[in-house]
N, C-alpha and C positions, 0 to 999 in steps of 0.2 A: 692490744693489751687492754684489759677491761678497767673501769674507773675503780673496781675495788682492789685492784691489786697494790695499788699505792697505800691502801688502808690498812693492808695486813702485811705489808712487807717487813721482812724480819721477826715477825712475831710468832711464837710457837704456843701450842695448847701443852699446859703441864698439869698433870693430872695430880690432884690433892693428895697429899700423904697419908692423911686421915679421911677414911669414909665414914660418914655418921649413918645413924638410922633412917634421918629424913632423905639423905642421898640414896640410900638402899630402897627406900618405899618409893621415890619418884622414878628410880630404875624399874621397878616392878611395874608400876603404873604405865610407863612409857612401853614396856613390852606388851602389856594387856592391851592398852590402845593399839597398837601396831598391828596385834594380832587380829583385833575386831576390824580394823579398817580393810585388813587383807582379805578376810572372810567376806566382807561387804562387798569389794571389788569382784571377788570370784563370782558371788552370786548374782551380781549385775550383767557380768560378762555372758553368765550361762544364761540368763534370763533372755538377753539381746541375741543369743543363738551363737555365740562365740564360746571358746573353752578358756578358761583360767584356772590352771591347777596351782595350789600351795604345795610345793614339794619339800619345803623345810621340815624335818621330823621335829615333834615335841620333845623339849629337852628334857624333860621327866622320863619319857619313854625310852630315849635312845640310850641314857645311861645305865639302864636295867638290862638291855639287850646285849650289849657289848660284852659283859662279863660272862 
């Protein structure tokens, strides 16, 4: 058992019932930062001779292709 187990015992994450614009902006910013970090990691791996591919499709392009 880890030390963290006693800290979070019995606690659940509850989504807020109302989503504000600030929360929406934060989510979009997090998505952008994550995407940039993935691209940086893939670039660094390719420079070192390895291969790291990002296989997740872009959300904007996949929605139009399915219909």
